[in-house]
N, C-alpha and C positions, 0 to 999 in steps of 0.2 A: 395302910391299904395293901392287901395281898393280891398280887396279880397272878393270873393263870395263863399259861401258853397252851394253845391247841392249834390244830390244823383244820381249816374249812375249805373244801374243794381245792386242796393242794396249796393253800395259802396259809402261812403262819399268822396267827392272830393272838394278841395279848389283851385280856380283859380282866376286870375285877372279879375276885372270887365270889361265887354265888350268882353270877350272871347266867341267864338262860341261854341255851344254844341259839334260840331265835334272835335275841338281842345282840349276841356276839356276832351272828351272821350279818345283822344290820350294820354293825360297826365296821364290818369288813366289806360293806357294799353289796352284800348278797341278800336278795329278797326271797323270803320263804312264804309261800301261800298260807293264808289263814282265814278262817271264817268266824270262829268263836272268840278269837283273841282281840283285845282292845287295850291300848296303853292305859286307859283310865279304869280298867276293871281287873280284878284278881283273875289270873289265868286258871283255866280248868282242864284244858286238854281234851275237850269234848268232840270237836269236829274231825279230828284225826287227819286234817289236810296238811298240817305243818310237820308231819312226820319226816324224819331224816334217818340216814343210815350211819350208825356209829360203829367203827371197827371194834370187833370183839363182843358186841352186844348180841344177844340171842334174837331180839326182834327189832323192828323199826321203832324209834322212840319219838314221842311228841316233843318238838323242840321248844314249845312255849313253857313247858313245866319241867324240863330236864336241865339241870344246872351243868355248867362246864366242869371239866376236871383236867388236871395236868396231863399233857400228852394225848388228849383225846383227838381222834381223827374222824372228821365228819364229812359225809358226802350228802349234799342237799338235792342232787338231781341224778342219782344213780338209776340204772334201769329198774331196780327193785322199788325204789321210791316212786318213780314215775308210774309204774304199774299199779302201785297201791293208791296213789292219788287219783288215777283214772277210775279205779274201781269205786272209790269213795264218791266221786262226782257222778258216776253211773248210777249208784244207789240213790243219791239225792234227786237226780232227775227222774227216777222211777216213780216218784210221788210229787212231782213238781210240774205245774202247768207250763207249757212252752208257749207263753203269750208275750214273748219279748217285744214283738212289733207294736203292741198296744199298751205295754206296761209303762207306767210313769218313771220307773227306775231304769229303763233301758238306757244303757250307756253309763250308768252309775251303779251297777250291780256286780258284786264280787263273784257270785255264782256264775254269771254270764262271762265275766272276765276269765275265770279259771277254766270253764268249759271250752272257751276259745283257745286258751293257752295250751291245753292238753288234748285238743281236738276230740272232745266228747260231744258229738252232735245230738245224740238222743240216748235214751236208756236201752240197754239190751234186756232188761227185765220187764216182763208183762204181768199184769195183775190188777187188782183193785187199787183205786186211787181215792184219796179223801175228797169229799165234795162238800165243803163247809159253805154256809151262807155268808156272804160278805157283810161285815158289821160296819155300817156307816151311821150308826145311831149317834155317835159323838159329833158335834158340829165342827170339830177341828181335825179329827183323825179318822182315817179309814183303815180297818183291819181286814186283811185277806189272808186267813189262816191256810188257805190252799197253797200259798207261796212261802209259808214259813218253813225254815229248814231246821228248827229246833236247836239253834245255836245257843240260846239262853242269854244272849247279851242284853235283851230288853229286860229280862227278869233281874239280872244282876245290877243293871244301872238304876232300875226303879228301887231296888232294895238298898242302894247306897244312901238314900235320903231317909232319915229317921222318920218312922211312922207312916211311910208310904207303902211300899211292898204291895202294890195293887195287884200284880199279876204273878203267876207261878205256873209250873208244869202241872197239868191235870191229866188224869187217866193213865193208861199204860199201853205198851206195845204199839201196834198200828194206830190206835186211837189217841196216842199221846198228843197233846196240844198245849199251847200257851193260853191261859185264860184268867180272867178275874175270879175272885172267890165265888163259888157256887156256879161257875161257868155262865155268868150273866153277860148281858151286852155291856160294852164299855161305858155307855151313857148311864147305865144303872149301877156302875161300880163307884169306888171311891177315887177314881182317876181324876187328877187335877189338870189334865191336858197340858202338862209342862213340856212335852215332846222330847224328853230325854231318850225314850225308847226309839223314837224316829231317828235320832242322831246316830245311834249305834247299829240299827238294823242293816245288815249287808245286802238284803234283797228287797223285793217289793211287797213284803207282808204288811209293812206299816208306812203309810204315806200321808202327806198333808192334804186335807180335803179341799182347802181353798186354792191349791195349786194344781189340782187334778185337771188334766187336759189343757193347761195353759201354755205349755211349752216343752220341747224336748230338751234333754240335758245339754246338747251342744248349742242350743239357742240361748241358754241362760248363763249370764255372768254374775258372779257373786262379789259383794263388797262387805268386808267385816265392819261391824259397829259394836260399840259397848253399851250395855244397858246402864242407865243412871238412876233407876227407880229405888235402888238400895245400894249398900256398899259392897255387895257380892261381886259386882262388875262382870256379869255373865256376858258371853259373846254371842252375837247373832249375825246372820248373813242377810243382806239385802239381795233379793233375787231380781236381776234386771233382764228384761227381754226387750232388746232395743234400748230406748231411753226411759222406759217405764219400769217402775218397781212393781212387780206383780205379786210379791209376797215376801214374808220374812220367815226365815228358818233358823232354828237353834244350831249352835256349834257344839263341839264336844264339851260336856259339862265340866270335866276336870274336878279335882279334889276340892271340896268345900264350896262348890258352886252348884246350888240345887236346881237352877232354872225354874221358871214359873210362867204361868199363862199371862199374868199381869205384865211382865217384862216384854213378852212377845207382842201382846196387843198394843202396848205403848209404842213399840217400834213400828208396828203396822200403822198406827195413827200418825206417827211423826213422819214416816218416810214413804208409805205406800201411796200410789196415785189414786187408787180406788179401794180404800179399806172397807172390808165387810163389817156390817153391824156386829158388835160384840154380843156374845151370849154367855150367860152364867146359869149355874144350876140353882133352882129355887124349888123347894118341896119336891126334890128328886126329879125335876124336869128342867131342861134347858129352856130359857126364855131370853128374848132380846132385851137388852138393857142399854142405858145411856153410856156414853164413853166415860163420863165422870164416875159413874158407879163401877164400871168395869175396872177403872184404874185406881179406885179407892180415893177419889178426890171429892166426893160429895161433902164430907165434913169440912174440907178446906173451902169449898165454894160457899157453903152455908155461912161460915165465919166471915168470909169476905163480903157477902151480901148484908149480913148484920152490921158490919162496920160501915158500909155505904149508907145504910138506913140512918145510922147515928149521925 
């Protein structure tokens, strides 16, 4: 293993060769803001919020896709870096609704956190804003593309599972958005409601329909549980408000763990105090079904009933 020495904010750091500046900073206890980066996804350097200043470099560099080099000198909070991050946040807010008071992600929104950190209260740019219709056609997911910051994390996490790739970037320029094929409603797409995209979304563009309006972030406590419906062992969170479980949410999928609706519904039935009736798509429409059908237990129950008759 080849080690590389560099300096981050005046502190000498030694990390493995090939490590990104962002990960090296983390090892040194330095947090670098990021919106498009996620440990479970391939870095793309799209949001430009993780930029840092490297001595000798012509421009600020995205730390998530820039590898360390021997003797590198990095500043993560220089005046030039702070100015650039403020401008990035300013541009993001120019086409983002300032509805934090009523947004379900209030208190758990990275854009909100960084706007507060860098004192960006509103955008200095005036002009047209997107005005998309909120897509609540799916019984489990609400999509508000007005709040989307085009980080692409939902696209990449959906593409990690073979043969899913339900969503992607559509259109260009000001009209760029994340959408299913042919820009259909989510309920009309091939989406399996696994909620991988909700796990990685840093803002309020994607939220759980069954949790809408049920509690603020600071009111909800989470307890981790493991799904046992298959050997993947996916992780879920029980969402407590007081002593009641008001819903189940997926955790970071991680490599090799695809997440699925069946697992989340199973956890809902097992732990939730008031589980909502499950819905599955039949003939391209969502219809209410029995829990046995939703969890794929009908054949098991039929066999048991046949055995009892004998």
